[in-house]
C-alpha atoms as one frame of an Amber mdcrd trajectory, in Angstrom:
protein
  33.760  63.502  -7.188  31.074  60.904  -7.800  32.522  57.467  -8.427  31.454
  55.428 -11.452  29.780  52.132 -10.582  31.549  49.642 -12.812  31.345  46.004
 -13.828  34.758  44.410 -14.475  34.793  41.542 -16.995  38.085  39.622 -17.069
  38.521  35.865 -17.383  41.863  35.681 -15.552  41.032  35.673 -11.800  44.365
  37.118 -10.633  44.320  39.896 -13.224  40.703  40.649 -12.418  41.449  40.906
  -8.694  44.403  43.219  -9.342  42.377  45.434 -11.672  39.472  45.630  -9.234
  41.763  46.579  -6.360  43.595  49.125  -8.503  40.428  50.772  -9.787  39.005
  51.005  -6.292  42.243  52.611  -5.109  41.849  55.448  -7.632  38.784  56.662
  -5.688  37.173  57.372  -9.084  35.694  53.926  -9.660  33.497  51.728  -7.499
  33.478  48.138  -8.716  29.995  46.793  -8.081  30.324  43.548 -10.013  32.730
  41.070 -11.567  32.350  38.530 -14.364  34.684  35.984 -15.903  32.937  35.461
 -19.243  30.804  37.241 -21.776  27.816  35.114 -20.825  28.257  35.922 -17.125
  28.479  39.638 -17.958  25.212  39.482 -19.904  23.500  37.640 -17.068  24.855
  40.097 -14.485  23.593  43.073 -16.493  20.178  41.448 -16.759  19.931  41.767
 -12.989  21.857  45.005 -12.413  22.617  48.272 -14.201  26.242  49.375 -13.936
  27.225  52.866 -14.981  30.162  51.519 -17.000  31.838  48.256 -17.968  35.499
  47.392 -18.244  35.493  44.530 -20.742  38.329  42.221 -21.682  37.986  41.415
 -25.379  39.641  37.978 -25.527  37.457  36.058 -23.099  37.715  32.304 -22.626
  34.047  31.831 -23.450  31.823  31.365 -26.473  31.275  35.114 -26.678  34.148
  37.553 -26.849  33.929  40.895 -25.079  32.728  42.839 -28.102  29.969  40.361
 -28.859  28.886  40.418 -25.213  28.838  44.227 -25.168  26.633  44.353 -28.270
  24.101  42.081 -26.552  24.243  44.093 -23.312  23.700  47.347 -25.216  20.448
  46.038 -26.628  18.962  46.307 -23.134  21.204  49.143 -21.948  21.662  51.456
 -24.971  25.054  53.163 -25.130  26.131  51.910 -21.746  29.784  53.014 -21.456
  32.229  50.209 -22.222  36.008  50.266 -22.152  37.403  47.372 -24.173  40.949
  46.287 -23.480  42.849  43.432 -25.029  46.303  41.977 -25.401  45.271  39.851
 -28.377  45.915  40.960 -31.961  43.302  38.986 -33.842  41.492  40.059 -37.006
  38.274  38.512 -35.698  38.088  40.990 -32.814  38.731  43.992 -35.040  36.145
  42.692 -37.486  33.578  42.251 -34.706  34.263  45.770 -33.466  33.985  47.221
 -36.965  30.621  45.528 -37.425  29.334  46.213 -33.910  27.890  49.629 -34.712
  29.334  51.057 -31.479  29.654  54.799 -32.048  29.991  56.499 -28.672  30.451
  55.902 -24.932  33.397  53.591 -25.460  37.146  53.180 -25.543  39.121  50.366
 -27.152  42.759  50.045 -26.101  45.637  47.614 -25.956  46.396  46.293 -22.490
  50.078  46.816 -23.159  49.458  50.553 -23.617  47.177  50.871 -20.575  48.690
  48.526 -18.021  47.768  50.352 -14.819  44.307  50.842 -13.315  45.138  54.535
 -12.921  45.390  54.696 -16.730  42.098  52.856 -17.203  40.039  54.986 -14.814
  40.135  58.111 -17.056  38.999  55.968 -19.994  35.989  54.819 -17.999  35.165
  58.412 -17.033  35.478  59.633 -20.630  33.244  56.806 -21.871  30.776  57.613
 -19.077  30.666  61.183 -20.363  29.803  59.982 -23.867  33.186  60.224 -25.509
  34.707  57.708 -27.910  38.370  56.791 -27.966  40.275  54.174 -29.877  43.927
  53.430 -29.263  45.894  54.448 -32.414  47.378  50.942 -32.545  43.876  49.463
 -32.545  42.590  52.031 -35.051  45.265  51.145 -37.582  44.469  47.430 -37.302
  40.712  48.013 -37.604  41.370  50.073 -40.734  43.639  47.385 -42.141  41.009
  44.702 -41.600  38.336  46.945 -43.133  40.398  47.521 -46.278  41.124  43.823
 -46.589  37.495  42.851 -46.072  36.355  45.279 -48.743  38.190  43.092 -51.222
  37.680  39.762 -49.446  36.859  37.258 -52.149  34.601  35.012 -50.068  32.684
  37.962 -48.615  31.552  38.795 -52.146  29.741  35.449 -52.402  26.379  34.428
 -51.029  26.242  31.318 -48.784  25.156  28.932 -51.558  27.897  30.271 -53.817
  30.498  29.690 -51.079  29.316  26.097 -50.699  29.668  25.423 -54.405  33.009
  27.229 -54.660  34.452  25.209 -51.787  33.680  21.994 -53.653  34.898  23.396
 -56.980  38.185  24.335 -55.324  38.570  20.805 -54.013  38.231  19.275 -57.451
  34.633  18.094 -57.598  32.802  18.082 -60.913  29.479  19.850 -61.382  27.611
  16.537 -61.258  29.391  15.547 -58.046  28.668  18.945 -56.498  24.992  18.715
 -57.440  24.789  15.282 -55.847  26.568  16.322 -52.649  24.432  19.453 -52.230
  21.175  17.772 -53.177  20.498  19.731 -56.378  18.037  18.050 -58.695  19.667
  19.556 -61.773  23.438  19.821 -62.238  22.838  22.865 -64.430  22.136  24.779
 -61.192  25.827  24.365 -60.364  26.772  25.854 -63.729  24.526  28.827 -63.060
  26.055  29.347 -59.615  29.537  29.066 -61.105  28.598  31.835 -63.496  27.499
  34.016 -60.592  30.814  33.360 -58.832  32.772  34.314 -61.956  30.740  37.517
 -62.208  31.308  38.407 -58.536  35.054  37.859 -58.943  35.339  39.588 -62.322
  36.371  36.410 -64.122  33.937  36.767 -67.006  35.035  40.244 -68.022  37.723
  38.898 -70.336  37.370  36.400 -73.126  38.274  33.321 -71.105  36.638  29.930
 -71.398  34.949  28.116 -68.525  37.971  25.939 -67.755  40.226  28.970 -67.343
  37.622  30.773 -65.222  37.217  27.675 -63.044  40.979  27.396 -62.564  41.309
  31.067 -61.687  38.372  30.875 -59.289  40.106  27.975 -57.551  43.279  30.046
 -57.195  41.312  32.951 -55.716  39.578  30.619 -53.275  42.827  29.154 -51.978
  44.660  32.492 -51.912  41.717  34.145 -50.101  42.245  37.385 -52.034  40.909
  38.910 -55.214  43.159  38.499 -58.234  42.599  40.072 -61.639  44.164  38.854
 -64.830  44.892  40.992 -67.881  44.544  39.899 -71.506  48.079  38.498 -71.420
  47.320  36.325 -68.407  49.230  38.371 -65.832  47.626  38.430 -62.410  47.517
  41.223 -59.826  46.303  40.723 -56.265  44.614  43.209 -53.928  46.964  43.793
 -50.983  46.147  44.807 -47.354  47.481  48.327 -47.995  44.798  48.849 -50.637
  47.150  48.570 -53.609  47.115  46.095 -56.464  50.375  44.186 -56.766  51.714
  41.799 -59.397  50.944  38.314 -58.100  53.582  36.483 -60.058  56.802  37.695
 -61.617  57.098  37.343 -65.356
């Protein structure tokens, strides 16, 4: 059986050494390179072409493993990558969701694939073009996706986020215009109106003060909230359901 020439990216030296030795012992994998950071992995791949990469996700570097893999795949399209991670962080699942990685990969929890003998088949499957995502990871990616679909701040453009941040911290329109360098404070009013529209706060007959207060609540809660005509609020929950935000 032909061995797969693999780059191992792991920022913990002892774990990296153990994984390298274990993969080599399987006789299925030949480790041809090692890296301790996303940046080092990118640089290594600029000089060499591995047949597969075992990539820790939570790297102690500016780039995490997913971000590094996306950059590497620009020069090496669909190079097989097996992501493994012990960290449960929304940011990683969000990066993976947005990465556009469709094939030649696996993404698993380290706790579910502790031994090199368990990782080697993942590398071979990725090398053969397959895609696999650990069910535990898949459920978290889905959860983050559902939450992001109703993420209040993600519905705003950058300038709107800037204004809303200041609104939520109690600044007046004139003060916001001054701090952001607007020549006309009416620009802040127009942006406020766009924020209210994005968050559905101008669909009911509420005045500007009520809309401003509700927008501030949404900003601090970091989730969409809708109010009915009687002033009762419901928030969008991670499970995709709307739930009463406050008890009557």
